[in-house]
Each structure stands twice: as C-alpha cells, then as structure tokens.
N, C-alpha and C positions, 0 to 999 in steps of 0.2 A: 969742770962744772958744766960747760956747754955740751960736751960730749955725753955726759951722764944724763942730761935732760933729753937730748935727742934719742938716746938709747931707750929711755923710759917711754917716750912717746911711741917709738916704733914698736916696742914690745907690747905696749898696751893695745895698739892698733891691731896687731896680729892676734892677741889673745881675745880681745873683744869680738873679733870676727869669727874665730874658731870655736869659742866656748860661751860667748855671751858676756854682757856687762855684769849682770848679777852674780854669775858664777866665777868671775875673776876678782880676786882679792888684791889689795895693795901689796901684801907680803909676797905674792907670787910674781907680781910685776917687778918688785924690787929684786927678788932672787934671780929671775930670768934675764933681767936687763943688766944685772951686775952693778946697779946703782947703790951707793952707800945710803943707808936709811936717813941719815941726817941731811944729806944733800937732796934727797927726794922731796922731803917736806919743805926744804928751802926753795926748790924749783917749783913745787906745786903746793902752795899753802892751802889751796882749795881741795886738796886730796884727789880722790879718784874722779870726782865730778869735773874738776878743772882739767884733769888728764884726758877725760873723754872729749872735751871740747877741742883740745889740742890735737888729739888723734883724728877727730873729724876734719880739722883743717888740713892735716897731712894727707888724709885719704882723699879729700876733695882735690887737692893739688895734683895728686898722682892720677886721679881719674881725668882731670883736665888734660894732662899730658897724654893720656891714652886716647882721648877724643881727638887731639891734634894728630897723633900718630896714625890713627885710623883714617882720618881725613886725607893725610898725605899718601898713605898706602893705597887708598881707593881712588886717588886722583880727583877727589871731590865728587865722584859719582855716587848719588844717593843710595841706589840699590846695592852697589858694591860695598859702600860704607856699612850698611846694615849687615850684610853677609859677613864681612870681615870682623865686625864687632862681636857678633854672635859666636862665630867660630873661635875667636880668641878667648872670650869669656868661658866658653865650654872647655877649652883646653886648660885654662888656668884652674878652673874648678876641679877638673879631673886630676890635674897635677897635685892638688892639695888633698887628694884622697876624699874629695867631695865634702870638705869641711869648712872652707872659707866662705863666709857670707859677705854681703855688701855691708860695710859699717853703717852707712846711712840707714839702710833698711833695718839692721839689727837694733840700733839705738832707737829708731822710730817705734819699733814694735815693743821695746822694753820700757822706754821712758816717755814717749810722747802720747798724748798731749799734756800729761801732768807736769812734766818738767818744762817750764816755759823757755828757759834759756837754750836748752837742747833743741826744743821744737822750733824755735826761731832760727837757730843755726842750720838745722836740717832743711827748713823751708827755703832759706836763702841759697843753700847749695843746690837744691832741686831746681829752683828757678834758673840758676846760672847754667846748669846742665841742659835744661830744656832750650835755653837761648842758644847755647853752643851747637847743640844737635840740630836745631831749627835752621841755623845758618848753612849747614850741609844739605839738609833736605829741601831747602827753598828752591834749588835748581829744578825740582820736579813738581813744584806747586804753582798755583795761580795767584797766591796771596801770602802775605806774612802770617796771617791768622791760620791759614791752612797748614803752613809749615810748622807752626807751633803745635797745632793739633796732632799732626803726625809725630812730632818729636815727643809730645806727652804720651801718646799711645805707645811709642817705641820704648820709652823709659819705663813705663808701667809694665809693659810686656817683659822687659829684661828682668825686672824685679820678680815677677811671677815665675819666669823661666828659671831663675836662679834658685828660688825656693823649691820648685818641683824637681829640678835636676839634683839638688842636694839630697832630697828624700828618695828619689828613684835611682840615684847613681847612674844617670843616663844623660847623654847629650841631646836626646830627642826633643825636649822642650825648646832648646835654643834653635834646633833645626826647623821646628815647626814655626817658631817666631820669625825666623829669617825668611821662610817661604811666604808666610802671610804678609809680612811687611813689604816684601818685594812686590807682591801683587798689588798692594795698596799704593805703592810708589808708582808702579807702572800705570795704574788707573789714574792717579793724579797727573802724571806726566802726559797721558793721552789727552786729558782735559786741557792741559797747558798748550799742547800742540794744536788743538782745535782752536783755542783762543788766538794763538799767534797767527794761524792760517786765516782766521776771519779778519784779523787786522790787516793782513797783507793782500787780501783778495781785492782785485780791482773793482772799483765802483761801476755799476751798470749805468751806461750813458743812455739816457732816454732820447730816442730819435726825435728830431724836431719835425713838426708838421709843416710841410712846405705847400704853400698854396700858389696856384698859378693864376 
C-alpha cells in the first residue's frame, strides 16, 4: 500500500510537470503508476487535488536537495552556485526533450490564486527556497535584505528562463541568466569589499597643537 502511494505521487509529479494539471487525469495516473484503483482512492480520498499537494511536497524536497548539492559543488561561492544551478537546470530540461516544467510554476499558473490551499503551499515553498538561496548568496552581500533580494531575483529569473527555454528549445535563457546574475553578485561583492575596507581603515590621528 505504501509503495503504491509513493508510485502514484511520483507519477503524478512527472505527468503534471510534462503535460500540466488539467490535462492529466486520475485514470492516466493510476494506469502509469500501476496503482490498483481501489487503493488509489484509499490513499488519496481527496482525489487529484490531494495528489497535487503531495506531489508539490515531493518536488519541494527534491529541489531542496538540489540546492544543497549545488551549494556543496560550488564550495559556497555565490557566483559559482548560480552558474552551476543554471547549467544543471538547462541540462535536465534538454534531457527531458524540453518538456519538464517546474511543478511549482506549473500549478501556480493553472491553479493559483483561485485554489487557496495550493496557493498557500506554493507560497510557503517559494519563501523556503528564497531563504535557502539567500544563505548561499549572503557571502557576497552587505545585508540579509540584499541577499534575499538577490535570491528572489534569481528564483524569478530561473522561472522565466525555464519557460523561455522550453519554448525555444535552447539553453540560451539559462546562460543569459547566469551571466547577468554573476555580474550582479560581483557588483554586490565589490560593495561588500568596500564596506569591509572602510571598517579596517586606520583612523586618522589628528596632530596635537604643541605650544611653547
């Protein structure tokens, strides 16, 4: 029973990403996951909507792992983290024959804001991703607020790049995003360097007026 539940969630996640929520029926999920119809409704009494929430959780967990992997691979360097993440996303999309969307983005475009439960789940996932990415980018920024701004811009850029790349069947949007974000990070880092330099600069000692 536990295995059939897991299979249904994984199958739904893949189908929702490749063909969309509305275009994916319960019958197709049951058929492709190999789940008995009776056990499917036992596992998901809320039907496809409940399955979408479970698929979102699974997708978010996997993306969290990828953020961690990218952080390790880049040794925590913000610019390298951005380049690594963009390159891997582009490779994964190309490997899927340019079909796999981001599940968060897909469900947001189809169901939000009308579906409150889905909308709240997506908002929570998005805030979590921004926080995780900001932790990596903060090494190049002067404040927590600035790191969150950069993280938000990067996540928004990845969403747009994914859409453009699927349509154009090209890695170019990810390459452009990586180059632009690298420039932004370098600019932020130069500001951080100047701030540190000002802190370390010796104070000018005013000469005392000596009278005889």
